N, C-alpha and C positions, 0 to 999 in steps of 0.2 A: 202643406206647409207653404210651398213657393206661390200655391195660389193665394193665400192668406195673404203673405207679405205684398204681392202684386197689386192685390185689390184694396189695400189697408186705406191709401190716401182717398180713393173714391168713395168708400164706406164712412170716412170721417164726416161728410157732409151730412149724412143721416142724424147725427146727433145734435141736439140742441146745446150742448155744452161740452165742446170738444176738448177743453183743457181737462177737467176733471176725468171724463172717459179716459185719455190717454194716459193719465197718472195711475187710474184703477188698471187698465189693461196692460202697462207695463209691470205693475207689481205682480200679477198673474202669470205673464209670460216668464220673467226671473225666475219664477219658483221652479221652472222645468227647462232641461237641456233639449228638449224636443222642439223648443221655439226659436232655436239661435237664427234662423233666417228672419224671422219674424222681428226679433229683439234688434237684430241688426238693422232694418229698414225703420223701424222706431227710434232708432238713435240719429237718425238723419233727420227725421221729423222734428225731436226734441231739439236738435242745435239751432233750429229756427224758432220752435213755438217756444222754446223757454230759454232764448237768448237773454243775454247781461240785460239789455235795454226792457225787458216785459217786466222786470223785477222793480218793486220799490221798498225800500226800509222804513216803516211808522214805529213811532213809539206808542206803546199802549197805555192807554192811562185809566183812570178811575172812573171813565165814563163806559166803559165796557162792561157788560152785565156779567155778575159775579160767575154765575151758573156757566156761562160760555167761557168764561176764562180760566175757570176749574179744569173745564173739559179739555180745553187747550193744553194747558200746563199738566193735566194728569199724564199725559204722553210721554213726559220727561223721563229717560231710563235712569237717572242716578238720583233726582230728587223729585220724585213724583207730588203733585199735589194732589190730596184727597179731601180734606177740610177747608173750611173758612179760616181757621186757623193757621193752616199752611199757608194759604193766599195772603195774609194780612203778614205774614213774615217777609214775602217779596214786595210789599208794598210800602210807603213812607217815603220820605225825602230823599235818603240817601240811594234808593232802590230805582232802577230802570227795566223796562220790560219792552224789547223790541221784536217786532214781528215782520217777516218778510215776506210780502204780498205779490201774486202775481195779478196782471191787470186784469184777468178775466174770473178772478175769485175773492170772494169775500172774507173768507179766513185765510189765515196766515199759513205757509207752508214750513217756515222754519220759526222758531222762537229763542229769543237770546236774552238771557237774565243776567242784570250786571248790578254789582253793589260799589258803590262810590266811599270808599275807606280812606281813615287818615294814614295807614300803614299796611302793608300787605299782611292779608290775615293769615293765621296757620291752621284755621279749622272753619268748618260751615258755620259752627255757632257763633264765631265772631261776626260771620256775616250775618246771620240771624238778628242778632243783638244790636248790631250797629245802625245807628239811627242818624248820626250826624254825618255832614256831606263833607267828603275829603276829596283829594285829588289823585287818590289810587283806584283806577278802575278793575275792578276784578270781574272777570267773566266766570261766573260759576256753573253755568249750566246752559247749554245749547239743544235743542230738539228740532229732530226732522218730524214733522207730523206725518208725512205721505212717503212710505217707503219707495213707492214708484219713482220717487225723485232722487233716489240714492244714486251717488256718482256723477253727478253735476257739479260737485264742488259750490254749493250754495253756502256751505259754513264760512269758507273764506269770503265769499261776498258779503254776507251778514258783518263778519268780525271787521272787514274794512270799511265798510260804511258807517258801522257804529263807532268805532274809533274815531272818524271825523266829527261824529256829531257831539260826542262826550268831551266835557270840559275836566280834562286830566292830564297829569304831566306824565304818569307810569300806569302801564297796562300789563294785567297779569291773567292768568287763568288758574282754576282750580279743577282743570279735567282730570277725571281717571286716568290712570295708566296701566292698558290692559297688559296682563302678562307679568306686570312688574314683580311680584310676588315671586312667581316661577323662576324670572330671570335672576331674583336674590340668591334662591336656594341652588341654582347653579353655579354661582360664585361665592359660595359661602365657605371657600377655605381662605378667602381674603377675612381678615381679622374683624375690620370693621364692617364689613358687609354681615358677617357672621352674627354680631351684635345686633346688627338692624333686623335680621331674620328673626332671633329671639324676640327682640322687642315687638313685632309685629304679630309673630304667633302668639305673644302674651295679649296684645290689645285686642287681636280677632277673637281669643278665648274669652275676655271680658266682654264684648261686646254680644258673644254668643250666650253668655250664661245672663247677662242682662236680658236680653231677648226672651229666653227661656223662663225667665220670672215673670216677665209682663204678660208672656202668653197664658202663663197658669192664672195669673191675676185676670185676665178676659175671659180666661172659659168658666172660671167661678161666676 
């Protein structure tokens, strides 16, 4: 382990694409606690190789090949793109897609999806249906395409840069809140929270039933 960490910098010279190699290596290293020393050495290299000035934010427009764009957006954890119909929902005059690119890579490492609304949306359907450009910028999806880059705070860099470029007065997110449902149940002694828990359970059950019905149709 110590030898691997010591020789890492020298071995990098043997790879024609150091950036992609580093990303894949760190992804593998972080999967096991046996490589803590190597991971520590990687952190030092990452501080320089993936410094802020190495990144640029670009708007991804309709010139990008559909197949390629679907491949990128399919990695979104919340609203993955699987079909051309899914992709079309993210296009149009009110939609923006930004990619964060490292100077040594042709594909983005982070994708940010934005909708410019007239008012703060209350559901994702309002975003899909909206075609009119407003001045409320809703960041509704952000995706890290390379797990090996986790922990670099690239999301904050993307949001900051995108905010500078968008012609909007208000900025909101529709990001999921991990653990929110469990937090609600722990505080359900509060009357208001108890009502929210009941409504949430009912909503989830409706969605589950709807999914089951659709699944039956697909199987038929």
